[in-house]
C-alpha positions as CSV (number, residue, x, y, z in Angstrom):
1,M,0.0,0.0,0.0
2,H,1.2,3.5,-0.8
3,D,2.5,5.5,2.2
4,P,1.6,9.1,1.7
5,R,4.4,10.2,4.0
6,K,7.0,9.0,1.5
7,T,8.1,10.6,-1.7
8,N,7.0,8.9,-5.0
9,G,9.4,10.6,-7.3
10,P,11.7,13.6,-7.8
11,F,11.1,16.9,-6.1
12,T,10.0,19.8,-8.3
13,E,9.0,23.4,-7.7
14,G,5.4,24.3,-8.3
15,L,2.8,27.0,-8.0
16,A,-0.2,26.6,-5.7
17,R,-3.5,28.3,-5.5
18,I,-6.7,27.9,-3.5
19,L,-9.5,26.9,-5.8
20,P,-12.5,29.2,-5.8
21,A,-15.9,27.6,-5.0
22,D,-16.9,27.4,-8.7
23,E,-13.9,25.2,-9.4
24,T,-14.2,22.6,-6.6
25,D,-16.6,20.1,-8.2
26,V,-13.8,18.4,-10.2
27,A,-11.5,18.2,-7.2
28,E,-14.3,16.8,-5.0
29,A,-15.2,14.2,-7.6
30,A,-11.6,13.0,-7.9
31,L,-11.3,12.7,-4.1
32,D,-14.6,10.9,-3.9
33,R,-13.5,8.4,-6.6
34,H,-10.2,7.7,-4.8
35,Y,-11.4,7.6,-1.2
36,G,-15.1,6.9,-1.5
37,S,-17.1,6.3,1.7
38,R,-14.1,6.9,4.0
39,R,-13.9,10.5,2.7
40,R,-17.7,11.0,3.0
41,L,-17.5,9.9,6.6
42,Y,-14.6,12.2,7.3
43,E,-16.3,15.1,5.6
44,G,-19.5,14.5,7.5
45,I,-17.7,14.5,10.8
46,G,-15.8,17.6,9.8
47,S,-18.9,19.5,8.8
48,K,-20.5,18.8,12.2
49,L,-17.4,20.2,13.8
50,G,-17.5,23.3,11.6
51,V,-14.4,22.4,9.6
52,Q,-14.3,24.2,6.3
53,T,-12.9,22.3,3.2
54,V,-10.3,24.1,1.2
55,Y,-9.0,22.8,-2.2
56,I,-5.5,23.6,-3.3
57,E,-4.3,23.1,-6.8
58,I,-0.6,22.5,-7.3
59,T,0.9,22.9,-10.7
60,P,4.6,21.8,-11.3
61,I,6.8,24.4,-12.9
62,K,8.4,22.9,-16.1
63,G,12.1,22.3,-16.0
64,T,12.5,22.3,-12.2
65,F,12.6,18.5,-11.5
66,E,15.3,17.6,-9.1
67,G,18.6,17.0,-10.9
68,H,17.6,19.0,-13.9
69,A,18.3,22.7,-14.6
70,A,15.4,25.1,-14.8
């Protein structure tokens, strides 16, 4: 099983942005496909506790992979 605390490949620089509400449907669908009922349970508990979901898009910057010049 994949350990999310471990790196899967080379490091790279990237740009991140918080998705506005009108762009979160695709992110939520992808997370739901991957995590399914576990995510829905987690989200349900979080909602009851007042936790707000924030979606962050990270885009790699071309030419910045570890070991390669930018």
